[in-house]
C-alpha positions in Angstrom: 20.2 -23.0 54.1 18.0 -20.0 55.6 15.0 -18.6 53.7 15.1 -15.0 53.3 11.7 -14.0 51.3 11.0 -10.7 50.5 7.9 -8.5 52.3 5.6 -7.2 50.0 1.8 -6.1 50.3 0.9 -9.6 50.6 2.7 -12.7 51.8 6.1 -13.9 51.7 7.7 -13.5 48.0 10.4 -16.1 47.2 11.8 -14.4 43.7 12.8 -16.9 41.0 16.3 -15.0 41.2 18.2 -15.3 44.7 21.5 -14.6 46.0 23.6 -17.5 48.6 24.8 -15.3 51.5 28.0 -16.8 52.6 29.2 -16.6 56.5 33.2 -15.2 56.3 34.6 -18.1 56.4 32.7 -18.7 52.9 29.7 -21.4 54.3 26.6 -20.6 51.8 23.9 -20.1 54.8 21.2 -18.5 53.3 19.5 -18.0 50.4 18.5 -14.1 49.8 15.5 -13.2 47.1 16.3 -10.8 44.5 13.1 -8.6 43.9 12.8 -6.4 40.3 12.1 -3.1 40.1 8.5 -3.0 39.1 8.1 -5.4 41.9 9.6 -2.3 43.8 7.9 0.3 41.9 3.8 -1.7 42.8 4.5 -2.2 46.3 5.2 2.1 47.0 2.1 2.9 44.9 0.3 0.5 47.1 1.9 1.7 50.4 0.7 5.4 49.0 -2.8 4.5 48.8 -3.2 3.5 52.6 -3.4 5.7 55.4 -1.7 5.8 58.1 -2.8 3.9 61.4 -4.0 5.8 64.2 -1.2 7.2 66.7 -2.1 5.4 69.0 -2.1 1.9 67.3 1.0 3.0 66.0 2.3 2.9 69.3 0.6 0.0 70.4 2.1 -1.9 67.3 5.8 -0.7 67.8 5.5 -1.5 71.9 4.5 -5.7 70.6 7.0 -5.2 67.9 9.8 -4.8 70.3 9.1 -8.1 72.6 8.3 -10.3 69.9 11.8 -9.0 67.9 13.6 -10.3 71.8 11.1 -13.2 72.3 9.5 -14.5 69.4 10.4 -17.4 66.7 10.4 -15.2 63.7 10.4 -16.7 60.1 12.0 -19.9 61.5 14.3 -18.0 63.6 14.3 -17.4 68.0 16.4 -14.9 68.7 20.0 -16.5 69.4 19.4 -18.4 66.3 19.0 -15.0 64.3 22.0 -13.6 66.3 24.4 -16.6 65.7 23.2 -16.2 61.7 23.9 -12.3 61.5 27.1 -12.3 63.2 28.3 -15.1 61.0 27.5 -13.2 58.0 28.5 -9.6 58.8 31.3 -10.8 61.1 30.6 -8.7 63.7 31.0 -10.8 67.0 28.6 -12.6 68.6 28.3 -10.8 71.3 28.4 -7.3 69.8 25.8 -8.5 67.5 23.4 -9.8 70.3 23.6 -6.5 72.2 23.1 -4.1 68.8 19.5 -6.6 68.4 18.8 -5.6 71.8 19.2 -2.0 71.1 17.0 -2.0 68.1 14.4 -3.6 70.7 14.9 -1.0 72.8 14.6 1.5 70.0 11.5 0.6 68.2 10.1 0.3 71.9 11.3 3.7 72.4 10.6 4.7 69.2 8.1 7.8 70.2 9.6 9.3 72.8 12.9 9.5 70.5 10.7 11.4 68.0 9.8 13.9 71.0 12.8 15.7 71.6 12.8 17.0 68.2 9.1 18.3 68.2 8.9 22.0 68.3 7.7 22.9 72.0 4.5 24.9 70.2 3.4 22.0 67.5 1.0 19.6 68.2 0.5 15.9 66.3 -2.6 16.6 65.9 -5.2 19.3 64.6 -7.1 18.5 67.1 -5.4 19.7 70.2 -6.8 22.7 71.9 -3.6 24.5 71.5 -4.7 25.1 67.4 -7.7 26.7 68.6 -6.7 30.2 68.4 -3.9 29.6 65.9 -0.8 27.5 66.3 1.4 25.1 64.7 0.8 21.2 63.6 3.3 18.9 63.1 3.4 17.3 60.4 4.4 14.5 57.9 6.8 16.1 54.6 5.2 12.6 52.3 3.9 9.8 53.3 6.3 7.1 51.9 9.9 6.8 53.4 12.7 4.3 52.0 15.6 3.2 53.7 19.0 1.6 52.4 20.4 -0.1 54.9 23.9 -0.3 56.1 25.3 -3.7 57.2 27.5 -3.0 59.4 25.7 -4.1 62.7 22.0 -4.4 63.6 22.0 -1.0 65.3 21.0 1.1 61.8 17.6 0.0 62.5 16.9 1.4 65.4 16.5 4.8 64.0 14.1 4.1 61.3 11.2 2.8 62.9 11.2 6.6 64.2 9.4 7.0 61.0 6.3 4.5 61.5 5.7 6.5 64.7 5.4 9.7 62.8 2.7 7.9 60.3 4.9 7.2 57.5 4.8 3.7 55.5 8.6 2.8 55.4 10.2 0.2 52.8 13.4 -1.4 53.5 16.1 -2.3 51.3 18.6 -4.6 53.3 22.4 -4.6 52.9 23.5 -7.9 51.3 26.1 -7.9 54.1 23.5 -8.3 57.2 19.8 -8.8 55.8 18.9 -10.6 58.9 17.9 -8.1 60.9 15.7 -5.8 59.1 13.8 -9.2 57.9 13.1 -10.3 61.6 12.3 -6.5 62.8 9.6 -6.3 59.3 7.8 -9.6 60.7 8.0 -8.6 64.1 6.4 -5.3 63.0 3.7 -7.0 61.2 3.0 -9.6 64.0 3.1 -6.5 66.3 0.0 -4.4 64.4 1.5 -3.3 61.7 -0.1 -3.7 58.0 1.6 -5.0 54.9 1.6 -1.8 53.5 3.2 0.0 56.4 6.3 -2.1 56.6 7.9 -3.9 53.4 11.1 -5.9 53.4 12.6 -5.3 49.6 15.9 -7.1 48.7 17.0 -6.2 45.5 19.8 -4.5 43.0 21.0 -1.7 41.5 18.2 -1.0 39.4 15.4 -2.1 42.3 17.5 0.0 44.8 17.1 3.0 42.9 13.7 2.8 42.0 13.5 2.9 45.5 14.1 6.3 46.1 12.4 7.2 42.8 9.4 6.0 44.2 9.6 7.6 47.8 8.8 10.5 48.9 11.9 10.7 51.3 15.0 7.9 51.8 17.3 7.4 53.8 20.7 5.9 51.9 23.8 4.5 53.9 27.3 4.6 52.2 30.8 6.0 51.8 31.8 9.2 50.2 30.6 7.6 46.8 27.1 7.7 48.3 26.9 11.2 50.2 28.8 12.4 46.0 25.8 11.1 44.9 22.9 12.6 46.6 24.7 15.7 48.1 22.0 17.8 46.2 18.9 15.6 46.3 16.8 17.3 48.6 14.8 14.4 49.6 17.6 11.9 50.5 18.9 11.9 53.6 22.7 10.6 53.6 24.5 8.4 56.3 27.8 8.5 55.3 31.2 7.9 56.8 31.4 9.2 60.6 35.4 10.1 61.0 34.5 10.4 64.4 37.3 12.2 66.4 38.9 12.9 69.8 40.8 15.8 71.2 43.1 16.1 73.9 43.6 19.4 74.8 47.3 20.1 77.0 45.4 21.4 80.0 44.4 17.2 80.7 46.6 14.0 81.3 46.4 11.8 78.4 46.8 9.4 80.9 43.6 9.3 82.5 41.7 9.1 79.3 43.5 6.2 77.2 40.7 3.7 78.5 38.4 5.9 77.1 40.0 6.1 73.8 40.6 2.8 73.3 37.1 2.0 74.2 35.8 4.1 71.6 38.4 2.7 69.0 37.5 -0.9 69.5 33.9 -1.3 70.8 31.2 -2.0 68.5 33.8 -4.5 66.6 34.9 -1.0 65.8 32.7 -1.6 62.7 30.7 1.8 63.2 30.7 5.0 62.3 30.4 6.8 66.2 34.2 4.4 66.6 37.1 7.1 66.8 38.9 7.2 63.7 41.4 9.9 64.8 43.0 10.8 67.8 44.3 14.7 67.9 46.8 15.5 70.9 48.3 19.2 71.7 51.2 18.2 72.8 53.7 15.2 71.7 51.1 12.2 70.3 54.0 9.9 70.4 53.5 8.1 74.1 49.3 8.6 73.2 49.9 6.7 70.4 52.0 3.8 72.3 49.7 3.2 75.2 46.8 3.2 73.0 48.1 0.9 71.0 49.7 -1.6 73.9 46.3 -1.5 75.0 44.7 -2.3 71.6 47.6 -5.3 70.7 46.5 -7.1 73.9 43.1 -8.0 72.3 43.1 -11.9 70.9 42.1 -12.7 68.0 38.7 -15.1 68.3 36.0 -16.7 65.9 33.3 -14.7 65.0 30.5 -17.2 67.2 33.6 -16.7 70.2 31.8 -14.8 73.1 34.8 -13.2 74.1 35.1 -12.1 70.4 36.2 -8.8 70.3 37.3 -8.4 66.6 35.2 -8.4 63.6 35.7 -11.6 60.6 36.2 -11.3 56.9 37.5 -13.7 54.7 41.2 -13.9 54.4 41.3 -12.3 50.8 39.0 -9.2 51.6 40.9 -9.1 54.9 44.3 -8.9 53.0 42.9 -6.2 50.7 42.0 -4.1 53.1 45.7 -4.3 55.0 47.1 -3.3 51.7 44.8 -0.2 51.3 45.5 0.6 55.0 49.3 0.1 53.9 49.0 2.4 50.8 47.0 5.2 53.0 49.6 4.9 56.0 52.6 5.2 53.8 54.8 8.1 55.4 53.4 7.9 58.6 54.7 6.0 61.4 53.2 2.7 62.2 53.0 2.0 65.7 50.7 -0.9 64.9 51.0 -1.2 61.1 49.1 -2.7 58.4 51.5 -5.9 58.0 49.6 -7.2 61.2 46.0 -6.3 60.7 45.3 -9.7 58.6 45.1 -12.9 62.1 44.5 -15.8 60.2 41.7 -18.0 62.0 41.8 -20.9 59.4 39.0 -22.2 57.5 39.3 -19.2 55.5 38.6 -16.4 57.2 40.2 -13.9 59.4 40.0 -11.7 62.1 41.0 -8.1 61.8 43.5 -6.7 64.5 43.9 -3.2 65.3 45.6 -0.6 63.3 47.4 2.4 65.2 49.4 5.2 62.8 51.2 8.4 64.0 51.4 11.3 61.7 53.8 14.1 62.1 50.9 16.9 61.3 47.0 16.6 61.5 46.5 15.8 58.3 42.7 15.6 57.3 42.8 13.2 54.3 44.1 10.6 56.3 42.7 11.6 59.6 39.8 10.8 58.1 40.6 7.7 56.6 37.7 5.0 58.1 37.6 1.1 58.2 35.9 -1.5 59.5 38.0 -2.5 62.2 39.8 -0.9 65.1 41.9 1.6 63.2 43.1 4.9 64.2 45.3 7.6 63.5 46.6 9.5 66.2 48.3 13.1 65.1 49.3 16.7 66.9 46.8 19.5 67.2 47.7 22.9 67.8 45.8 26.1 68.1 47.1 27.3 64.6 45.6 24.8 63.6 42.4 25.1 65.4 39.0 23.6 63.7 40.6 22.6 59.9 42.0 19.0 61.0 38.8 18.2 63.6 36.2 18.9 60.5 33.7 16.2 59.2 33.2 14.4 62.3 29.6 12.4 63.0 31.1 12.8 66.7 33.6 15.0 68.3 34.7 13.9 71.8 36.5 17.1 73.4 38.7 16.4 76.6 39.3 20.0 77.1 38.5 22.3 79.8 38.3 25.6 77.7 34.6 27.0 76.9 35.4 28.9 73.8 37.1 25.7 72.1 33.6 24.1 72.7 31.6 27.1 71.2 33.7 27.1 68.2 33.5 23.3 67.5 29.6 23.7 68.0 29.5 26.3 65.2 31.7 24.5 63.0 28.8 22.7 60.6 30.7 19.7 59.7 30.9 18.7 63.1 27.8 17.1 63.9 27.7 16.1 67.4 30.0 17.3 70.2 30.8 15.7 73.3 32.1 17.9 75.9 34.4 15.9 78.6 34.7 11.5 78.6 32.7 10.5 76.8 33.2 7.5 74.0 32.2 8.4 70.9 29.9 5.4 70.6 27.9 6.7 73.3 24.4 7.2 72.3 20.4 7.9 74.0 17.1 9.0 72.8 17.8 12.5 73.6 21.1 12.5 71.5 20.5 13.0 67.6 22.8 10.9 65.6 23.1 12.9 62.9 20.6 15.7 63.4 17.2 13.9 64.3 15.5 11.3 61.8 12.7 14.1 62.4 14.2 16.5 61.5 13.8 15.5 57.5 10.4 13.6 58.2 8.5 16.8 59.4 8.0 20.2 59.1 5.5 22.8 60.9 2.1 24.0 59.7 0.3 26.7 61.1 -3.0 25.9 61.7 -6.1 27.2 63.2 -9.4 26.0 64.0 -12.9 27.0 64.8 
């Protein structure tokens, strides 16, 4: 089995307490070290004592790490070996895992470019800048140590936190047991690229250790469901990435037939596991023909093993897949199943199953069901009217609006629970360095300080 060791302030740390990780087919494939809370607190205390590397060294190290992540043999695995193992553990199709991992490398290499759009034009990163001589603003860190409780639904989540390294933070990552390999490979690559052990640490740990990471850090970012959102809602030091509940709205001035490909792509791309995958589709008119057209396209996706390059659908152990289908059936009670919960589990043999897409038609835009998000291609289709307006569209990470109504766009931008608005035919998963995910990470990590010097 592959050993996934902790990476603290010294060399790799193989703990006495270790956890065996299984593939979605139930095979033991890796062993993950679990560090105790005391190790966590001592590690972050050591990070706090270290000053940031100079800006130029940080930029060079990020660029070097991006290349090592793709081309190097890291912790005994080349890139394809890492991709294959990460896919088997997470259940994310191998081609999707590979693309996500390449996206991580691109994001690491472009971390400085990604933080620039967040910096106010009037602020400088260095007080020595000539613009501060007569008085101005310096963009300064709000703290020194940044902790990350990573998600396990794909490699892509690890493309964001390297921006904190670009800004001079020291970063502590607690990986998800659902996919601990990407963070492990990335922290190794960062160290090989020129960062010190104090700059980036990798701390697999239990719940007690996870709480200690947040207590010991200045700022933290966590991923999770609604319970995680509720737990940290009142803590200003914690950035919460909760459910995406992304949606597509099609108004009556549009021919929905022209957009079926876009809708299906938004639902099923990335294995349907990402927070930016479409959870709900709303149409100003009769949504039934649209729901049938979406379902027809999604039903054509063939369930395949995770390591098949043609695979689109995620996999899970059969028992977990059946539990998800049962949960969906309970939530969908009273709706019209176009692709119902009973057909979701596609048993592939060897103890695991692919998760077929599900589509349910609602008689009304019920927010409670429109916001039910599951880790496979699963969508709710509902009617929308001007009377219901913004209410059923709230709590969306991304909302793609297929409309000619610019006043509606104004209203969507004004709604504080909608993070990103895509006006026109853009899939909800679309990303670019200048587009914030849920606000720019630097919005939370940095502040403007007034400064003048002689």
